[in-house]
FIKOLZA-1660 file (N, C-alpha, C; in steps of 0.1 Angstrom, whole numbers, plus 5000, padded with zeros to 4 digits):
% residues 142
   i   px   py   pz ch aa at
   1 5831 0833 8493  A  M  N
   1 5819 0841 8489  A  M CA
   1 5813 0833 8476  A  M  C
   2 5799 0834 8478  A  K  N
   2 5792 0828 8467  A  K CA
   2 5782 0839 8459  A  K  C
   3 5778 0835 8449  A  R  N
   3 5770 0847 8442  A  R CA
   3 5757 0850 8449  A  R  C
   4 5751 0842 8456  A  I  N
   4 5741 0845 8464  A  I CA
   4 5744 0857 8472  A  I  C
   5 5757 0858 8478  A  H  N
   5 5761 0870 8486  A  H CA
   5 5761 0884 8479  A  H  C
   6 5766 0882 8466  A  L  N
   6 5765 0894 8457  A  L CA
   6 5751 0898 8454  A  L  C
   7 5742 0887 8451  A  Q  N
   7 5726 0890 8450  A  Q CA
   7 5720 0898 8462  A  Q  C
   8 5724 0892 8473  A  L  N
   8 5719 0900 8485  A  L CA
   8 5724 0913 8487  A  L  C
   9 5736 0915 8486  A  F  N
   9 5744 0928 8486  A  F CA
   9 5736 0939 8478  A  F  C
  10 5735 0934 8466  A  L  N
  10 5730 0943 8455  A  L CA
  10 5716 0946 8458  A  L  C
  11 5708 0935 8463  A  Y  N
  11 5693 0940 8467  A  Y CA
  11 5694 0949 8479  A  Y  C
  12 5703 0947 8489  A  E  N
  12 5702 0956 8501  A  E CA
  12 5707 0970 8498  A  E  C
  13 5715 0972 8487  A  M  N
  13 5720 0985 8484  A  M CA
  13 5710 0991 8474  A  M  C
  14 5703 0984 8466  A  T  N
  14 5696 0990 8456  A  T CA
  14 5680 0987 8457  A  T  C
  15 5676 0978 8463  A  H  N
  15 5663 0973 8466  A  H CA
  15 5657 0968 8452  A  H  C
  16 5665 0964 8444  A  R  N
  16 5660 0957 8432  A  R CA
  16 5666 0942 8431  A  R  C
  17 5655 0934 8429  A  L  N
  17 5656 0918 8427  A  L CA
  17 5665 0916 8413  A  L  C
  18 5675 0910 8416  A  I  N
  18 5683 0906 8402  A  I CA
  18 5687 0890 8403  A  I  C
  19 5682 0884 8391  A  E  N
  19 5683 0868 8391  A  E CA
  19 5701 0868 8392  A  E  C
  20 5703 0855 8397  A  L  N
  20 5718 0853 8397  A  L CA
  20 5725 0854 8384  A  L  C
  21 5718 0849 8372  A  E  N
  21 5725 0849 8361  A  E CA
  21 5726 0863 8354  A  E  C
  22 5719 0874 8361  A  D  N
  22 5720 0886 8356  A  D CA
  22 5729 0897 8365  A  D  C
  23 5735 0891 8374  A  L  N
  23 5742 0899 8383  A  L CA
  23 5755 0907 8376  A  L  C
  24 5756 0921 8378  A  P  N
  24 5766 0927 8372  A  P CA
  24 5780 0926 8379  A  P  C
  25 5790 0931 8372  A  S  N
  25 5802 0932 8378  A  S CA
  25 5803 0945 8387  A  S  C
  26 5809 0944 8399  A  L  N
  26 5811 0955 8407  A  L CA
  26 5821 0965 8405  A  L  C
  27 5819 0978 8407  A  S  N
  27 5830 0988 8404  A  S CA
  27 5840 0987 8416  A  S  C
  28 5851 0993 8415  A  S  N
  28 5861 0992 8426  A  S CA
  28 5854 0996 8441  A  S  C
  29 5847 1007 8438  A  R  N
  29 5841 1012 8452  A  R CA
  29 5829 1002 8456  A  R  C
  30 5821 0998 8448  A  Q  N
  30 5812 0987 8452  A  Q CA
  30 5818 0975 8458  A  Q  C
  31 5830 0971 8451  A  A  N
  31 5837 0960 8457  A  A CA
  31 5841 0961 8470  A  A  C
  32 5846 0973 8474  A  T  N
  32 5850 0976 8488  A  T CA
  32 5837 0977 8498  A  T  C
  33 5827 0981 8494  A  E  N
  33 5815 0981 8501  A  E CA
  33 5811 0966 8502  A  E  C
  34 5812 0959 8493  A  F  N
  34 5808 0945 8493  A  F CA
  34 5816 0938 8504  A  F  C
  35 5828 0938 8503  A  H  N
  35 5837 0932 8512  A  H CA
  35 5834 0936 8528  A  H  C
  36 5832 0950 8528  A  E  N
  36 5826 0953 8543  A  E CA
  36 5813 0947 8547  A  E  C
  37 5805 0948 8537  A  W  N
  37 5791 0941 8539  A  W CA
  37 5793 0926 8541  A  W  C
  38 5801 0919 8535  A  Y  N
  38 5804 0906 8536  A  Y CA
  38 5806 0903 8552  A  Y  C
  39 5814 0910 8557  A  K  N
  39 5819 0910 8572  A  K CA
  39 5807 0909 8582  A  K  C
  40 5799 0913 8576  A  T  N
  40 5785 0913 8586  A  T CA
  40 5777 0901 8584  A  T  C
  41 5780 0890 8576  A  K  N
  41 5774 0878 8573  A  K CA
  41 5781 0867 8579  A  K  C
  42 5773 0855 8582  A  R  N
  42 5780 0843 8587  A  R CA
  42 5774 0832 8582  A  R  C
  43 5779 0819 8583  A  K  N
  43 5772 0808 8580  A  K CA
  43 5762 0802 8589  A  K  C
  44 5752 0799 8586  A  L  N
  44 5742 0792 8597  A  L CA
  44 5746 0778 8600  A  L  C
  45 5744 0773 8610  A  L  N
  45 5747 0760 8614  A  L CA
  45 5734 0752 8616  A  L  C
  46 5735 0739 8611  A  N  N
  46 5724 0731 8613  A  N CA
  46 5717 0729 8626  A  N  C
  47 5725 0729 8637  A  F  N
  47 5720 0726 8649  A  F CA
  47 5713 0740 8654  A  F  C
  48 5717 0751 8651  A  E  N
  48 5710 0762 8655  A  E CA
  48 5697 0765 8649  A  E  C
  49 5695 0760 8637  A  V  N
  49 5684 0762 8629  A  V CA
  49 5672 0756 8635  A  V  C
  50 5672 0744 8639  A  H  N
  50 5660 0737 8645  A  H CA
  50 5659 0738 8659  A  H  C
  51 5668 0746 8665  A  S  N
  51 5668 0748 8681  A  S CA
  51 5659 0758 8685  A  S  C
  52 5655 0768 8677  A  Q  N
  52 5647 0779 8678  A  Q CA
  52 5636 0780 8668  A  Q  C
  53 5625 0788 8672  A  L  N
  53 5615 0792 8663  A  L CA
  53 5619 0804 8655  A  L  C
  54 5614 0805 8644  A  W  N
  54 5619 0816 8634  A  W CA
  54 5604 0823 8630  A  W  C
  55 5607 0836 8628  A  V  N
  55 5596 0844 8622  A  V CA
  55 5601 0850 8610  A  V  C
  56 5593 0848 8599  A  K  N
  56 5596 0853 8586  A  K CA
  56 5587 0866 8581  A  K  C
  57 5592 0877 8579  A  V  N
  57 5587 0889 8574  A  V CA
  57 5590 0893 8561  A  V  C
  58 5580 0894 8550  A  N  N
  58 5582 0897 8537  A  N CA
  58 5582 0914 8536  A  N  C
  59 5588 0919 8526  A  V  N
  59 5586 0932 8523  A  V CA
  59 5573 0940 8524  A  V  C
  60 5563 0931 8520  A  D  N
  60 5551 0938 8522  A  D CA
  60 5543 0936 8534  A  D  C
  61 5550 0930 8546  A  G  N
  61 5546 0928 8558  A  G CA
  61 5540 0914 8561  A  G  C
  62 5537 0906 8552  A  F  N
  62 5531 0893 8556  A  F CA
  62 5541 0886 8565  A  F  C
  63 5537 0881 8577  A  S  N
  63 5545 0874 8586  A  S CA
  63 5540 0861 8590  A  S  C
  64 5550 0852 8590  A  T  N
  64 5548 0838 8595  A  T CA
  64 5557 0832 8604  A  T  C
  65 5553 0822 8612  A  Q  N
  65 5562 0815 8621  A  Q CA
  65 5568 0801 8614  A  Q  C
  66 5580 0799 8615  A  L  N
  66 5585 0788 8611  A  L CA
  66 5590 0779 8622  A  L  C
  67 5585 0766 8621  A  Q  N
  67 5591 0756 8631  A  Q CA
  67 5600 0746 8622  A  Q  C
  68 5612 0746 8623  A  L  N
  68 5621 0738 8617  A  L CA
  68 5625 0725 8626  A  L  C
  69 5622 0715 8623  A  Q  N
  69 5621 0702 8631  A  Q CA
  69 5636 0696 8628  A  Q  C
  70 5643 0690 8637  A  P  N
  70 5654 0683 8636  A  P CA
  70 5655 0673 8622  A  P  C
  71 5643 0667 8618  A  N  N
  71 5642 0657 8608  A  N CA
  71 5643 0663 8594  A  N  C
  72 5645 0676 8594  A  G  N
  72 5644 0682 8580  A  G CA
  72 5629 0688 8576  A  G  C
  73 5619 0687 8583  A  K  N
  73 5607 0689 8579  A  K CA
  73 5604 0703 8587  A  K  C
  74 5596 0711 8581  A  L  N
  74 5592 0722 8587  A  L CA
  74 5577 0726 8585  A  L  C
  75 5571 0736 8594  A  V  N
  75 5557 0739 8593  A  V CA
  75 5557 0754 8594  A  V  C
  76 5552 0761 8585  A  E  N
  76 5550 0775 8584  A  E CA
  76 5536 0780 8586  A  E  C
  77 5534 0786 8596  A  E  N
  77 5520 0792 8600  A  E CA
  77 5520 0807 8600  A  E  C
  78 5508 0811 8594  A  D  N
  78 5504 0825 8594  A  D CA
  78 5504 0830 8610  A  D  C
  79 5511 0842 8613  A  L  N
  79 5512 0846 8627  A  L CA
  79 5498 0849 8633  A  L  C
  80 5487 0851 8624  A  F  N
  80 5476 0857 8628  A  F CA
  80 5464 0847 8628  A  F  C
  81 5465 0839 8618  A  T  N
  81 5453 0828 8615  A  T CA
  81 5459 0815 8620  A  T  C
  82 5471 0812 8621  A  K  N
  82 5475 0798 8624  A  K CA
  82 5474 0790 8614  A  K  C
  83 5469 0794 8601  A  K  N
  83 5470 0786 8590  A  K CA
  83 5483 0780 8588  A  K  C
  84 5485 0767 8584  A  G  N
  84 5498 0762 8582  A  G CA
  84 5500 0754 8572  A  G  C
  85 5514 0754 8566  A  I  N
  85 5517 0744 8555  A  I CA
  85 5530 0738 8558  A  I  C
  86 5533 0727 8553  A  K  N
  86 5544 0718 8555  A  K CA
  86 5554 0720 8543  A  K  C
  87 5566 0717 8547  A  G  N
  87 5577 0717 8538  A  G CA
  87 5589 0710 8543  A  G  C
  88 5602 0712 8538  A  L  N
  88 5613 0707 8540  A  L CA
  88 5625 0719 8542  A  L  C
  89 5635 0714 8549  A  W  N
  89 5646 0725 8551  A  W CA
  89 5659 0718 8551  A  W  C
  90 5669 0724 8549  A  H  N
  90 5683 0718 8550  A  H CA
  90 5694 0730 8551  A  H  C
  91 5705 0727 8557  A  V  N
  91 5716 0737 8556  A  V CA
  91 5725 0732 8547  A  V  C
  92 5732 0740 8538  A  S  N
  92 5743 0735 8530  A  S CA
  92 5753 0747 8528  A  S  C
  93 5764 0744 8530  A  D  N
  93 5775 0755 8528  A  D CA
  93 5772 0766 8537  A  D  C
  94 5765 0765 8549  A  G  N
  94 5761 0777 8556  A  G CA
  94 5749 0785 8553  A  G  C
  95 5742 0780 8542  A  F  N
  95 5729 0788 8539  A  F CA
  95 5718 0778 8544  A  F  C
  96 5707 0785 8546  A  L  N
  96 5694 0778 8550  A  L CA
  96 5686 0777 8538  A  L  C
  97 5682 0765 8534  A  F  N
  97 5674 0764 8522  A  F CA
  97 5659 0757 8528  A  F  C
  98 5649 0764 8524  A  M  N
  98 5635 0759 8527  A  M CA
  98 5628 0756 8514  A  M  C
  99 5619 0746 8514  A  K  N
  99 5610 0743 8502  A  K CA
  99 5597 0740 8507  A  K  C
 100 5588 0746 8502  A  I  N
 100 5572 0744 8505  A  I CA
 100 5565 0742 8492  A  I  C
 101 5556 0730 8491  A  I  N
 101 5549 0727 8481  A  I CA
 101 5534 0728 8482  A  I  C
 102 5529 0737 8477  A  S  N
 102 5513 0739 8479  A  S CA
 102 5506 0738 8466  A  S  C
 103 5500 0727 8463  A  G  N
 103 5494 0723 8450  A  G CA
 103 5505 0725 8439  A  G  C
 104 5503 0733 8430  A  E  N
 104 5513 0734 8419  A  E CA
 104 5523 0745 8421  A  E  C
 105 5522 0752 8434  A  V  N
 105 5530 0763 8435  A  V CA
 105 5543 0757 8446  A  V  C
 106 5555 0759 8441  A  I  N
 106 5566 0757 8449  A  I CA
 106 5573 0769 8454  A  I  C
 107 5574 0770 8467  A  V  N
 107 5579 0783 8473  A  V CA
 107 5593 0778 8481  A  V  C
 108 5604 0785 8475  A  E  N
 108 5616 0782 8480  A  E CA
 108 5622 0796 8487  A  E  C
 109 5630 0793 8498  A  Y  N
 109 5636 0804 8505  A  Y CA
 109 5651 0801 8507  A  Y  C
 110 5659 0811 8505  A  Q  N
 110 5674 0809 8505  A  Q CA
 110 5679 0821 8515  A  Q  C
 111 5684 0816 8528  A  V  N
 111 5686 0824 8538  A  V CA
 111 5702 0826 8542  A  V  C
 112 5706 0839 8542  A  I  N
 112 5721 0840 8546  A  I CA
 112 5720 0848 8561  A  I  C
 113 5729 0840 8569  A  G  N
 113 5731 0845 8584  A  G CA
 113 5738 0860 8586  A  G  C
 114 5733 0865 8596  A  S  N
 114 5739 0877 8600  A  S CA
 114 5748 0874 8613  A  S  C
 115 5759 0881 8614  A  N  N
 115 5767 0878 8625  A  N CA
 115 5766 0891 8635  A  N  C
 116 5757 0902 8631  A  I  N
 116 5753 0913 8639  A  I CA
 116 5743 0909 8649  A  I  C
 117 5732 0902 8645  A  N  N
 117 5721 0899 8653  A  N CA
 117 5713 0887 8648  A  N  C
 118 5703 0883 8653  A  N  N
 118 5695 0872 8649  A  N CA
 118 5685 0875 8639  A  N  C
 119 5688 0884 8630  A  I  N
 119 5678 0889 8619  A  I CA
 119 5687 0886 8606  A  I  C
 120 5683 0876 8601  A  H  N
 120 5690 0872 8589  A  H CA
 120 5681 0876 8575  A  H  C
 121 5687 0874 8563  A  S  N
 121 5680 0879 8551  A  S CA
 121 5681 0869 8540  A  S  C
 122 5670 0869 8532  A  G  N
 122 5671 0859 8522  A  G CA
 122 5660 0863 8511  A  G  C
 123 5660 0852 8501  A  F  N
 123 5651 0855 8490  A  F CA
 123 5640 0844 8490  A  F  C
 124 5630 0848 8483  A  E  N
 124 5620 0838 8481  A  E CA
 124 5618 0837 8467  A  E  C
 125 5617 0823 8462  A  Y  N
 125 5614 0821 8448  A  Y CA
 125 5601 0811 8447  A  Y  C
 126 5594 0816 8437  A  I  N
 126 5582 0809 8435  A  I CA
 126 5582 0803 8422  A  I  C
 127 5580 0790 8422  A  N  N
 127 5582 0782 8409  A  N CA
 127 5594 0785 8402  A  N  C
 128 5606 0788 8410  A  G  N
 128 5619 0789 8405  A  G CA
 128 5621 0803 8400  A  G  C
 129 5613 0812 8401  A  I  N
 129 5615 0827 8397  A  I CA
 129 5615 0834 8411  A  I  C
 130 5626 0843 8411  A  L  N
 130 5629 0852 8422  A  L CA
 130 5617 0862 8424  A  L  C
 131 5611 0861 8434  A  S  N
 131 5598 0868 8437  A  S CA
 131 5599 0879 8448  A  S  C
 132 5608 0876 8458  A  G  N
 132 5608 0886 8469  A  G CA
 132 5622 0885 8479  A  G  C
 133 5620 0896 8488  A  Y  N
 133 5632 0895 8498  A  Y CA
 133 5624 0894 8512  A  Y  C
 134 5630 0886 8521  A  S  N
 134 5624 0886 8534  A  S CA
 134 5636 0886 8545  A  S  C
 135 5631 0890 8558  A  K  N
 135 5638 0889 8568  A  K CA
 135 5635 0877 8576  A  K  C
 136 5646 0869 8581  A  F  N
 136 5642 0857 8590  A  F CA
 136 5647 0860 8602  A  F  C
 137 5639 0860 8614  A  I  N
 137 5642 0862 8627  A  I CA
 137 5642 0850 8636  A  I  C
 138 5654 0847 8641  A  Q  N
 138 5654 0835 8651  A  Q CA
 138 5650 0841 8664  A  Q  C
 139 5639 0834 8670  A  I  N
 139 5634 0837 8682  A  I CA
 139 5639 0829 8694  A  I  C
 140 5645 0835 8706  A  K  N
 140 5649 0825 8716  A  K CA
 140 5639 0818 8723  A  K  C
 141 5643 0808 8727  A  N  N
 141 5634 0798 8734  A  N CA
 141 5635 0802 8750  A  N  C
 142 5625 0799 8756  A  N  N
 142 5623 0804 8771  A  N CA
 142 5631 0792 8779  A  N  C
% end
């Protein structure tokens, strides 16, 4: 288990964004809940990440389509306007990391896999600052 797991657990329980360095210790009850929650997570695998399209939905409802290419590049497009930006992705230790640079703004996503369904969860960082929570949905290809 990594600290990012604890960060995501606390967000999903409290709906508060907490930076990694500010994570509290868990009570014994919370630790039990955390271990049960952790059983619902899994490592994402490199080959599965680029074999399907993804949809990202932020808490505020903003939705994009993500095309992750085998060479580590990605294209993120607004679902409705089709405006797109390019970035990079990689899988490390079972986590999906994405980075998009647009001018002076650097947007990074950290995604943790779900073993219940194809709806994964993660955080958005803007210029290194934790800024949001999103769901990342793997779309099956026809």
